[in-house]
C-alpha positions in Angstrom: 61.2 24.0 -1.2 60.0 25.6 -4.9 58.9 21.9 -6.0 56.9 21.4 -3.0 55.0 24.7 -3.2 54.4 24.1 -7.1 53.2 20.7 -6.1 51.1 21.9 -3.1 49.5 24.5 -5.6 48.8 22.0 -8.2 47.1 20.0 -5.4 44.6 22.9 -4.2 43.4 23.8 -8.2 42.8 20.3 -8.6 41.0 20.4 -5.6 39.6 23.6 -6.4 38.3 22.3 -9.7 36.7 19.4 -8.4 34.7 21.0 -5.9 33.6 23.4 -8.4 32.3 20.6 -10.7 30.2 19.4 -8.3 26.5 20.2 -7.8 24.8 20.7 -4.4 22.9 17.7 -4.1 19.2 17.9 -3.0 18.2 16.3 0.2 16.0 13.1 0.1 12.4 13.1 -0.5 9.7 12.3 1.8 6.6 10.2 1.1 2.8 9.8 2.8 0.7 6.8 3.1 -2.9 6.3 4.4 -6.4 5.6 3.8 -9.7 7.4 3.6 -12.6 5.9 5.3 -16.2 5.9 6.0 -16.9 7.2 9.9 -18.3 4.2 12.0 -18.0 1.5 9.3 -14.3 1.7 8.2 -15.6 1.3 4.6 -12.9 2.2 2.2 -14.0 5.8 0.1 -13.3 5.5 -3.4 -12.1 8.3 -5.4 -11.5 10.6 -2.7 -9.5 13.6 -3.5 -6.4 14.2 -1.2 -4.7 17.7 -1.3 -1.3 18.0 0.4 -0.9 21.8 1.6 2.3 23.0 2.5 2.4 25.5 5.7 6.0 25.7 5.9 8.4 28.2 4.6 10.4 28.8 1.9 7.2 28.3 -0.3 3.9 27.8 1.8 1.0 26.6 -0.5 0.0 23.5 -2.6 3.1 21.3 -3.0 4.1 19.1 -5.8 2.2 16.2 -5.8 -0.4 18.3 -4.8 -3.1 16.1 -5.4 -4.1 12.5 -6.0 -7.3 10.2 -6.0 -7.5 7.2 -3.6 -8.0 3.8 -5.2 -10.0 0.7 -4.9 -9.2 0.2 -1.0 -9.5 3.7 -0.3 -5.8 4.1 0.2 -3.3 6.6 -1.0 0.4 7.1 -1.4 2.4 10.5 -1.7 5.9 10.4 -3.2 8.6 12.6 -4.2 8.0 15.0 -1.1 9.7 17.9 -0.1 10.9 17.9 3.7 8.8 20.3 5.6 5.3 20.6 7.2 1.9 20.0 5.3 -1.8 19.5 6.0 -3.7 16.6 4.2 -7.0 17.6 3.1 -9.6 15.0 2.0 -13.0 15.6 -0.1 -15.1 13.2 -1.6 -18.7 13.2 -3.2 -21.4 12.8 -0.7 -19.1 13.5 2.3 -18.1 16.5 4.7 -14.5 17.6 3.3 -12.4 17.2 6.0 -8.4 17.8 7.2 -6.2 15.0 8.8 -6.6 15.0 12.6 -9.6 17.6 12.2 -11.5 17.2 15.4 -14.4 19.9 14.5 -16.1 21.2 11.5 -14.2 24.2 10.5 -11.3 23.6 12.7 -7.8 23.1 11.4 -6.3 19.6 11.4 -3.2 18.3 12.4 0.2 19.4 10.9 2.1 16.7 9.4 5.9 17.1 9.6 8.0 15.2 7.0 11.9 14.9 7.1 14.3 14.2 4.4 14.2 10.6 3.3 11.1 10.0 5.8 8.0 7.6 4.9 5.2 8.2 7.2 2.4 5.6 7.4 -0.9 5.0 8.5 -2.2 8.7 8.0 -6.1 7.6 8.0 -8.9 10.0 7.4 -12.7 9.2 8.5 -15.0 11.1 6.4 -18.9 11.9 7.5 -21.4 11.2 5.2 -23.3 14.7 4.1 -27.3 15.0 4.7 -29.7 14.7 1.7 -33.2 15.4 1.2 -34.9 13.1 -1.0 -38.9 12.4 -2.3 -41.2 13.7 -4.6 -44.3 15.9 -4.3 -47.5 16.0 -6.3 -49.0 19.0 -4.7 -48.0 22.4 -5.7 -48.7 23.7 -2.3 -46.2 20.8 -1.0 -43.9 21.9 -3.8 -43.6 25.4 -2.8 -43.2 24.4 0.8 -40.5 22.2 0.5 -38.8 25.1 -1.7 -39.1 27.6 1.2 -37.8 24.8 3.4 -34.7 24.2 1.2 -34.0 28.3 1.1 -34.3 28.7 4.9 -31.7 25.7 5.0 -29.0 27.7 2.8 
């Protein structure tokens, strides 16, 4: 009987040491893939800045990898993302900044939920070109009128 208790005690000590030696494993990370295109033409936008903004606790804010730039095909891939909920924001020179799923300028975009080990594909954001005024003026009065117009727009 004492021998059985002794063997059981040794076995428990070995199991306890094994469990204590094991490090808790992080859940598998997620990834996100998509493209940034010009609205109405589906022309890829090269060099658009993609920002991933975490909306869930425990750490709201920008999450690494937080930003990258689209390649020649307008496509992007974000890897090694903690599971959680995010907004995907896109900005590029000459275009209006927009979030994924945003319907109205100034309104929030859609929330993207990423689970452990999940790969979310087909995130497509269509950017709208910004307006611009260009030209030349030779008369001082015309230049003053344009200057006033530009101040009124701001």
